[in-house]
N, C-alpha and C positions, 0 to 999 in steps of 0.2 A: 491564975489571973495576973499575979505578980511577975511570973516569968514572961508572960506575954507582953506586959508593960515594959519590962526591961529590954526585951527583944525589940520592941517598937522604938524605944529610945536609942538603942544601938544603931538600928537601921536608919533612924532619923539623922543621927550624927554622921553616918557614912554618906548619906545623901547630901547633907549640908556641906561636908568637905568636898565632895565631888562637884557640887554646884559652885563652890568658891573657886576650885581649880578651873572649872569650865569658864567661869566669868573672867578669871585672870588670863586664861589663854585667849579668850575672845577679845579682851582689852589689848593684849599684845598684837593680835592679828589685825586689829582695827587700825593700827598706825598706818598712815596718818589720818587723823579724824578732822583736821582743819588745815588751812593753808600753811605753807612753809615759807620762811624768809631766807633768801639766798643773798649773802653779802659778798659783793665782788670787791677785791682789794685794789682795783684801779678804776679810773674814771669811765664814764659812758662813751661808747663809740670806739674804744680801743680794741685791740685784738683779744685781750683777755676777757673784756666785757662781752664782746660779740660771741666768743666761744661759750661763755657761761650761759648766755641767753639761748643759744642753740641747744645746749645740753638741757636747760630747764624746760624747754618746749617738749622735749622727749620724755623727761622724767615726769612731767605733769600727766602725760598719757598713761605712763606705767603706774604711777601712784594714785591716779584718779583724784588728784588734788591740785589746787592752784599753787604755783611757786612765784612769790613776789621778789623781784630782783631789786636790791638796793646797792648803790655804789658808795663805798667808803675808802677813797684813795688817801694816800699820804704816808709819810715816813718810809719811802721806798717800798710801798706795798704791805707794810706790817700793821697799819692802823686797823684795817678791816678784820684780819685774823685775831688781833688782840681784843677787839670788840666782841667777836663771837665767842672767844674763850671764856668771857665773863657771863655769858648767857646760860639759861637753864639747860642742863644736859638731857633734853627730851626729844631731840631730833627735829624741832620746829624752827631752829635757827642754824643754818649751815654756812660754811665759809668757802669761798673760792680762794685757794691759796696757790700763788705762783711758786714754782719750785725755788726760785731765787730767795724767797723769804727764809727758807731753811738752809739752802746751799751757799748763798753768796752774801746776803745782807749782814748776817752776824759777824762776818769778817771785816766789814766796813764801818759798822757803827753799833752803838749799844741800842738794843731793842727791848721792848717791854714784854715780849712774849717768849716763852721757853718751849722747847720741843715737847715737854710733857703736858703742856697746857691744851694741846689739841690731839685728836685721833684722826689720822688720815684714812678716809673711807676708800678712796680710789683715785688714781690718775686717769684723766680722760682725754688728753690731747697734748700735742707738742707744737710749739712755734718752730718755724724753719728759718735758717740763716744762710746767707750766701756772700761770697766775696765778689764784689761788683766794682768794675772800673769804668772809666769813660770809654765811649765807643772808639775814640781815637788814641787810646792809651797805648804806650809802648809795651805794657804788660799783656802779653798774649795768653799767658797761663800762670799758674802759681809759681813755677820755677823761676820765671822772669822776675816776679815780685820778690821772691826770697833773695835772689842774687842781688837785686838792687838794694835791698835792706841790709845786705852784708857789706855794702860799699862804704865809702867815707861819710855819706850823709844818711840820715834817717828817712824812712818813708812815712809821711804823715797820713793818718787815716781818720775818718770821721765816724763817730758812733754816738747813738742816743742813750745807751744804757750799758751797764756793766756786763751782762751776758754777751752782748755784741762785741764789746771790747776784748773780752777774754779770748776770743778767737785769735786776735793778733798778738796778744801778750803770750799766749801759749805757743803760737807759731814762732815768735821771736825767741822764746825760751829754748825751744827744741832745735832751732836752726842757727842761732847766733845772729839772727837779723835784728836790726834796730827799727822798731815801729814806735812812732810817737802819736799820742792821742790828741785830737781836737774834738771837744765835747759839743754836742748839740742837744737841744731840749727834746726833740722828737725825730723820728725816722724821716719824715718828709724834709725836714731842714737839712739833715745829713745828705739826702739825695740831691737837693738843690746845690749844696756845697760842692758835691762831686760834679754836677752838671756845669757849674761855673769854674771848675778846676781849682777850687780853694784847697781841696785835698786830693790825694792821688788814688785813694781806694776807700771803700766803706764796707762794713759788715752789715748787711741789710736784711730786713724781713720782707717777704714777698709783697704785701700790700703797698709798701713804700717805693717799690721800683718796677713792678710788673709793667705798668704803662710805658715807662721809659725804656725798658728792655724790648718790649714789643715794637716801639717806635724806632728802635735802632740807635737811640741816643746813649744808652749804657750797655755794658756787656757783663754777663755772669761768667766768671772764670772757674768757680768751684762752689759746691755746696759746703757750707760750714757745719752741716748737720750730719747725722749718721746715714741719711738717705738722700738720693738725688731729688731735685725739685721735679715734681710731676709735670710742670709746665715746660721744663727744659731737660728732658730725660737724657740727652746726649752730653750734658755737662757733668763731669765726675765730681765725686766728693773729695774733700781734702785727703782723706785716707787713700782713696783710689789713686790720687795724684802722687802718693808717696809720702804724705805727711800725717803723722799720727795725732791729728787734732780734730776734735769734734765737740761742739757745744749743743747741749740739749736744754730746752726750757719747757718743762712740763707744766701743766695746770692741773690742779687736783681739787677734790672736795674734802673738807674736814669738818669735824664736829667737836664740841667741848669735851674735855676729859670727863670720864664717868658716864658718858652716854651708854645706855643699855646695849649689849651685844646684838639683841634681836633687831633693834632700831638701825644699828650700823649695817647689819646684814641686809635689811630691807632697802636701805639707801644704796648700798653697793649693787644690789640686784637691779634697782631702777636705773642706775648709771650705766651698767652693762647693757641693759635692755634698750636704753635710749640710743646708745652708740651703735646698736644693730639696725636702727631705723635709717633708711637711705636719705630721707630728708634732713635728718640731723647731721649725718656725715657730710652731705653737700654744703650745708650752712657753715660748718667748721672749715671745710676746704676753701670755701669762697673767701675767707678772711686770711688765707695763707698759712693755715695750720693743718695738722694731720690728726684726725680722730683716732685715738688709740686707747685701749683699756688696760689698766694695770691694777690688780686687786690690792686692797689696803696694806696687808702685811708686806707684800713684795715691794710696793711703792714706798713704804716707810723706810725699808732697808736701802732702797735705791737712793732716797734723799740723803740718808746718813752717809752713804759711800761717796756721793757726789760732793757733800759738804767737805769731806777731807781733801778730795782732789782739787776742788775750787780754792780751798784755803792755801794749798801749796802754790797754785798759780798766782794768786794775789800776793802772797809773800814774796815769791821770786821776782814778780814784776815791780815790787816796791810801791804798790798802791797804798796811799796813806788812809788812815781811818778818818771818817767824817766826824767832826766835833760839833 
């Protein structure tokens, strides 16, 4: 009788442990059990915001949960990520982080977020850049532009942000050309400045110039990104034109440090799945970006490498820190 009782107790303990393991596995597999908040680091209606909302629509289908998008712009895009870094590391608050938050902004100003505060889940798309001139410009190609910049006077360019400006700073650094920046608050303002000939050239994102290009008021003379613009496939990239210059501006998804690996894996899976959906791809392309997937570990290393490259460009260009 005693042996039977002991055997029953042992079996009961085994079943209890097995049940606990099963419940734990079920709990992990259940993620997400409630809506997820996605914090976008720029304001509503911009390229980053629209890319994020397109991604969220696909992730919702994959995760079978609602994703609530919140905008927290400010401090050159660092305010939103800094907010998310302080949230519970449970996968229910995620950040949209523009690559510039890691690669560029730390070289320009003191920021409240450190690389170790977030884990990058995946990159999900890239903005495109292009060298654009007035339709009547004397610059028919990049070589004309560079030769002019090597002359006695600088070529003035318009730009709404640091990534756009880096194209000209790097081009000048590598060719000896002199390019001087005229800053604008937004891409459309820079486009209007070019239309009114206040500047000779701009580094533009597609949404800000497509209508003017199609109307024949402006001309694209080179893509400043690694790929040609799909809207103008006959226009070469800067590298194809013989200049080793290319600026990339990825957007990615990140979570607070110490988020469980299984949650990160599930989010990465949902991002990749969303980017395979034709409707998500089209929404991202419509705002002038390219839907692309880069897994978390690879994306993190990419950001660190780009941070070093960008730092060198900013230093050589003599761009002062913001105080």
